[in-house]
C-alpha positions as CSV (number, residue, x, y, z in Angstrom):
1,X,0.1,0.4,0.0
2,X,1.4,3.9,-0.7
3,X,1.8,5.5,1.8
4,X,-1.2,8.8,-0.3
5,X,-3.2,5.6,0.2
6,X,-3.0,4.8,3.8
7,X,-3.2,8.5,4.7
8,X,-6.5,8.7,2.9
9,X,-7.9,6.3,4.2
10,X,-6.5,7.2,7.3
11,X,-8.2,10.5,6.8
12,X,-12.2,8.9,5.3
13,X,-12.0,6.5,7.8
14,X,-11.8,8.9,11.4
15,X,-11.2,12.6,10.2
16,X,-7.8,14.2,9.5
17,X,-7.6,15.4,13.1
18,X,-8.4,12.5,14.6
19,X,-6.5,10.0,11.9
20,X,-3.2,11.9,11.9
21,X,-3.3,12.1,15.8
22,X,-4.1,7.8,16.0
23,X,-1.1,7.6,13.9
24,X,1.7,10.4,15.3
25,X,0.6,10.1,19.4
26,X,-0.9,6.4,20.4
27,X,0.7,2.9,20.2
28,X,-0.5,0.0,18.4
29,X,-0.3,-2.8,21.1
30,X,0.9,-4.7,18.2
31,X,2.8,-2.4,17.2
32,X,4.6,-2.4,19.6
33,X,5.1,1.6,18.0
34,X,2.5,4.2,17.0
35,X,2.3,4.0,13.2
36,X,3.6,6.8,12.3
37,X,7.2,5.6,14.3
38,X,5.8,2.0,12.2
39,X,6.0,3.3,9.2
40,X,9.7,6.0,9.6
41,X,11.7,1.8,10.4
42,X,9.6,0.1,7.6
43,X,6.0,-1.1,8.7
44,X,3.6,-1.4,5.9
45,X,1.5,1.0,5.5
46,X,-1.2,-2.2,4.7
47,X,0.1,-3.5,8.5
48,X,-0.2,-0.4,10.1
49,X,-3.6,0.4,9.0
50,X,-5.1,-3.2,9.6
51,X,-3.6,-2.8,13.4
52,X,-5.6,0.7,13.6
53,X,-8.7,-0.8,11.7
54,X,-8.3,-4.2,14.2
55,X,-7.7,-1.8,17.7
56,X,-10.3,0.5,16.9
57,X,-13.1,-1.8,16.0
58,X,-13.6,-0.8,12.0
59,X,-16.0,-3.1,10.2
60,X,-13.0,-5.5,7.9
61,X,-15.3,-4.9,4.6
62,X,-13.3,-0.6,5.2
63,X,-9.5,-2.4,5.5
């Protein structure tokens, strides 16, 4: 998944402000770091997206 696609999904699902805050401030337990840190460390944005969706009970049809 491209980073631009990830950001579009993030902002559509959570809104711009909340999505950006979740990405930079929320530690995702399954990744052991924030989404931004995970992406910077080389984690595929798709894996970060799926982890956020699982944690915040986003219906799987939107993953």
